[in-house]
N, CA, C and O of each residue as an XYZ file, in Angstrom:
364
protein
N      93.776     57.697     47.887
C      94.663     58.167     48.935
C      93.919     59.184     49.804
O      93.254     60.088     49.297
N      94.045     59.018     51.109
C      93.482     59.997     52.022
C      94.564     60.440     52.998
O      95.515     59.705     53.266
N      94.410     61.622     53.513
C      95.377     62.171     54.461
C      94.993     61.759     55.886
O      93.938     61.165     56.110
N      95.854     62.080     56.827
C      95.596     61.751     58.233
C      94.343     62.464     58.742
O      93.605     61.903     59.552
N      94.093     63.689     58.281
C      92.902     64.426     58.732
C      91.623     63.704     58.327
O      90.702     63.567     59.133
N      91.563     63.241     57.076
C      90.389     62.517     56.604
C      90.263     61.168     57.297
O      89.157     60.730     57.614
N      91.398     60.504     57.535
C      91.367     59.205     58.209
C      90.856     59.336     59.642
O      90.147     58.457     60.133
N      91.212     60.427     60.309
C      90.811     60.634     61.701
C      89.402     61.199     61.834
O      88.756     61.014     62.866
N      88.923     61.879     60.808
C      87.603     62.513     60.882
C      86.518     61.458     60.809
O      86.533     60.586     59.940
N      85.598     61.549     61.713
C      84.461     60.645     61.673
C      83.370     61.252     60.811
O      83.636     61.998     59.869
N      82.167     60.924     61.146
C      81.026     61.558     60.490
C      80.126     62.084     61.596
O      80.299     61.741     62.765
N      79.196     62.892     61.231
C      78.292     63.465     62.211
C      76.862     63.198     61.784
O      76.606     62.758     60.664
N      75.953     63.463     62.672
C      74.537     63.348     62.336
C      74.192     64.409     61.294
O      74.891     65.415     61.175
N      73.128     64.189     60.550
C      72.715     65.220     59.594
C      72.505     66.559     60.295
O      72.168     66.595     61.479
N      72.701     67.652     59.573
C      72.568     68.972     60.184
C      71.227     69.169     60.867
O      70.194     68.720     60.369
N      71.246     69.842     62.008
C      70.028     70.091     62.751
C      69.627     71.554     62.759
O      68.577     71.896     63.304
N      70.432     72.426     62.172
C      70.110     73.847     62.120
C      69.146     74.052     60.958
O      69.439     73.638     59.836
N      68.013     74.678     61.202
C      67.013     74.783     60.152
C      66.722     76.225     59.760
O      66.740     77.134     60.590
N      66.453     76.405     58.473
C      66.039     77.716     58.004
C      64.514     77.821     58.093
O      63.870     76.926     58.640
N      63.950     78.861     57.584
C      62.507     79.081     57.702
C      61.692     78.092     56.883
O      60.490     77.953     57.111
N      62.317     77.401     55.936
C      61.611     76.396     55.149
C      61.652     75.025     55.804
O      61.109     74.065     55.258
N      62.284     74.919     56.961
C      62.330     73.653     57.683
C      63.481     72.738     57.314
O      63.575     71.632     57.847
N      64.360     73.166     56.415
C      65.521     72.361     56.054
C      66.764     72.899     56.730
O      66.698     73.914     57.424
N      67.902     72.236     56.541
C      69.140     72.731     57.139
C      69.550     74.062     56.525
O      69.197     74.356     55.383
N      70.287     74.858     57.268
C      70.725     76.153     56.774
C      72.078     76.544     57.317
O      72.527     75.998     58.324
N      72.735     77.487     56.659
C      74.011     78.026     57.101
C      73.781     78.838     58.377
O      72.995     79.785     58.383
N      74.460     78.467     59.441
C      74.267     79.134     60.721
C      74.600     80.617     60.661
O      73.882     81.431     61.242
N      75.674     80.983     59.971
C      76.060     82.393     59.879
C      75.080     83.188     59.027
O      74.730     84.314     59.378
N      74.634     82.621     57.919
C      73.651     83.305     57.079
C      72.343     83.488     57.838
O      71.757     84.570     57.811
N      71.884     82.443     58.511
C      70.636     82.539     59.264
C      70.726     83.608     60.345
O      69.768     84.349     60.568
N      71.873     83.691     61.018
C      72.053     84.699     62.065
C      71.961     86.114     61.497
O      71.566     87.043     62.201
N      72.328     86.278     60.219
C      72.263     87.585     59.565
C      70.938     87.798     58.832
O      70.744     88.829     58.188
N      70.027     86.828     58.929
C      68.744     86.948     58.256
C      68.804     86.669     56.764
O      67.925     87.093     56.015
N      69.835     85.958     56.329
C      70.035     85.664     54.906
C      69.701     84.206     54.609
O      69.820     83.339     55.474
N      69.282     83.952     53.375
C      68.907     82.591     52.970
C      69.391     82.300     51.544
O      68.760     81.516     50.835
N      70.484     82.907     51.118
C      70.902     82.790     49.722
C      72.121     81.895     49.507
O      72.854     82.082     48.536
N      72.350     80.932     50.388
C      73.458     80.006     50.179
C      73.145     79.068     49.022
O      71.985     78.894     48.650
N      74.193     78.462     48.452
C      74.039     77.545     47.331
C      74.003     76.112     47.840
O      73.043     75.385     47.585
N      75.045     75.702     48.561
C      75.121     74.360     49.140
C      75.649     74.478     50.565
O      76.254     75.483     50.936
N      75.412     73.442     51.348
C      75.830     73.459     52.750
C      76.922     72.445     53.021
O      76.978     71.383     52.401
N      77.788     72.792     53.959
C      78.879     71.936     54.419
C      78.809     71.846     55.941
O      78.312     72.756     56.604
N      79.311     70.740     56.485
C      79.306     70.575     57.934
C      80.711     70.239     58.406
O      81.354     69.333     57.876
N      81.180     70.972     59.399
C      82.493     70.739     59.994
C      82.452     69.423     60.766
O      81.546     69.199     61.569
N      83.427     68.559     60.525
C      83.466     67.274     61.217
C      84.168     67.355     62.562
O      84.243     66.354     63.275
N      84.681     68.516     62.921
C      85.258     68.700     64.253
C      84.185     69.159     65.231
O      84.069     68.612     66.327
N      83.401     70.159     64.842
C      82.437     70.739     65.787
C      80.986     70.648     65.339
O      80.086     70.948     66.123
N      80.737     70.242     64.101
C      79.378     70.092     63.616
C      78.755     71.339     63.015
O      77.603     71.297     62.582
N      79.482     72.445     62.975
C      78.935     73.703     62.446
C      78.518     73.539     60.990
O      79.249     72.951     60.193
N      77.356     74.052     60.647
C      76.842     74.019     59.280
C      77.073     75.392     58.664
O      76.721     76.414     59.252
N      77.669     75.407     57.470
C      78.022     76.663     56.819
C      77.866     76.520     55.310
O      77.769     75.411     54.785
N      77.843     77.656     54.624
C      77.658     77.653     53.173
C      78.982     77.425     52.435
O      80.064     77.723     52.940
N      78.850     76.886     51.224
C      80.002     76.502     50.402
C      80.645     77.694     49.708
O      80.169     78.823     49.822
N      81.728     77.433     48.990
C      82.447     78.488     48.282
C      81.690     79.024     47.067
O      82.061     80.072     46.538
N      80.655     78.347     46.614
C      79.817     78.883     45.539
C      78.779     79.863     46.074
O      78.109     80.551     45.304
N      78.651     79.923     47.385
C      77.717     80.846     48.028
C      78.375     82.210     48.187
O      79.603     82.301     48.219
N      77.580     83.272     48.287
C      78.157     84.624     48.345
C      79.134     84.862     49.501
O      80.116     85.582     49.325
N      78.895     84.286     50.654
C      79.731     84.600     51.819
C      80.738     83.512     52.207
O      81.580     83.756     53.072
N      80.683     82.352     51.614
C      81.701     81.290     51.797
C      82.004     81.021     53.278
O      83.167     81.003     53.681
N      80.972     80.817     54.073
C      81.149     80.660     55.519
C      81.886     79.380     55.920
O      82.547     79.374     56.959
N      81.801     78.305     55.146
C      82.523     77.077     55.503
C      84.034     77.311     55.466
O      84.751     76.906     56.381
N      84.510     77.956     54.418
C      85.938     78.247     54.320
C      86.357     79.247     55.393
O      87.438     79.119     55.968
N      85.519     80.236     55.665
C      85.819     81.191     56.734
C      85.909     80.479     58.083
O      86.746     80.829     58.915
N      85.050     79.481     58.302
C      85.102     78.702     59.548
C      86.445     77.976     59.661
O      87.065     77.971     60.724
N      86.889     77.367     58.564
C      88.199     76.699     58.578
C      89.309     77.684     58.923
O      90.142     77.395     59.782
N      89.332     78.842     58.267
C      90.388     79.830     58.527
C      90.337     80.370     59.948
O      91.374     80.708     60.517
N      89.160     80.454     60.520
C      89.022     80.967     61.874
C      89.309     79.957     62.970
O      89.706     80.323     64.076
N      89.105     78.674     62.654
C      89.244     77.634     63.688
C      90.374     76.649     63.426
O      90.921     76.072     64.365
N      90.729     76.450     62.162
C      91.708     75.420     61.817
C      91.106     74.027     61.762
O      91.841     73.055     61.586
N      89.795     73.900     61.908
C      89.153     72.587     61.807
C      89.324     72.096     60.368
O      88.848     72.748     59.439
N      89.996     70.957     60.167
C      90.468     70.610     58.827
C      89.477     69.967     57.865
O      89.653     70.095     56.653
N      88.437     69.276     58.351
C      87.617     68.460     57.454
C      86.141     68.859     57.532
O      85.584     69.060     58.611
N      85.532     68.967     56.353
C      84.099     69.180     56.243
C      83.490     68.018     55.470
O      84.187     67.255     54.801
N      82.177     67.906     55.583
C      81.426     66.964     54.755
C      80.341     67.745     54.057
O      79.964     68.832     54.497
N      79.837     67.191     52.965
C      78.677     67.796     52.344
C      77.500     67.621     53.294
O      77.329     66.560     53.894
N      76.702     68.652     53.426
C      75.482     68.572     54.224
C      74.257     68.521     53.317
O      73.138     68.802     53.747
N      74.484     68.160     52.065
C      73.396     68.045     51.105
C      72.810     66.631     51.154
O      73.552     65.661     51.312
N      71.491     66.506     51.020
C      70.865     65.183     51.048
C      71.470     64.243     50.005
O      71.644     64.621     48.847
N      71.784     63.035     50.418
C      72.312     62.018     49.514
C      73.792     62.118     49.217
O      74.326     61.269     48.504
N      74.475     63.128     49.739
C      75.917     63.273     49.509
C      76.674     62.923     50.784
O      76.300     63.355     51.874
N      77.740     62.139     50.642
C      78.516     61.738     51.810
C      80.003     62.037     51.671
O      80.803     61.503     52.439
N      80.396     62.875     50.714
C      81.819     63.143     50.513
C      82.350     64.063     51.615
O      81.606     64.787     52.276
N      83.676     63.996     51.780
C      84.371     64.831     52.760
C      85.529     65.538     52.073
O      86.031     65.059     51.056
N      85.961     66.681     52.622
C      87.041     67.495     52.061
C      87.978     67.932     53.165
O      87.532     68.394     54.215
N      89.283     67.790     52.936
C      90.293     68.282     53.876
C      90.846     69.597     53.331
O      91.448     69.625     52.258
N      90.641     70.679     54.070
C      91.166     71.987     53.672
C      92.694     72.011     53.740
O      93.338     72.618     52.883
N      93.271     71.369     54.732
C      94.718     71.426     54.947
C      95.470     70.778     53.788
O      96.427     71.350     53.266
N      95.034     69.581     53.387
C      95.748     68.825     52.362
C      95.088     68.875     50.992
O      95.555     68.213     50.065
N      94.006     69.649     50.840
C      93.285     69.762     49.571
C      92.943     68.385     48.982
O      93.190     68.108     47.809
N      92.367     67.538     49.837
C      92.005     66.201     49.405
C      90.530     65.933     49.634
O      89.917     66.463     50.561
N      89.982     65.106     48.777
C      88.579     64.753     48.745
C      88.448     63.257     49.024
O      89.246     62.462     48.530
N      87.464     62.881     49.797
C      87.215     61.445     50.032
C      85.737     61.166     50.026
O      85.324     60.021     50.205
């Protein structure tokens, strides 16, 4: 079962924001000079790359609360799952 948010959300290109090691990075952490995120998530509304809830600053969830953008995808290599914050559903 998926919700309307997941059904409407498309996918995006792999993250293009890079940290100093040349891989994708959390945009908010990078702006603060930090590199201690655990995993990355990408907003399917605007493409913003942010750190997960296992990371110290939880920027992906903060992005949802600040914007209301409902669906993220994993930005980790080889992972294609998506999550709806509004309906607490995984696809």
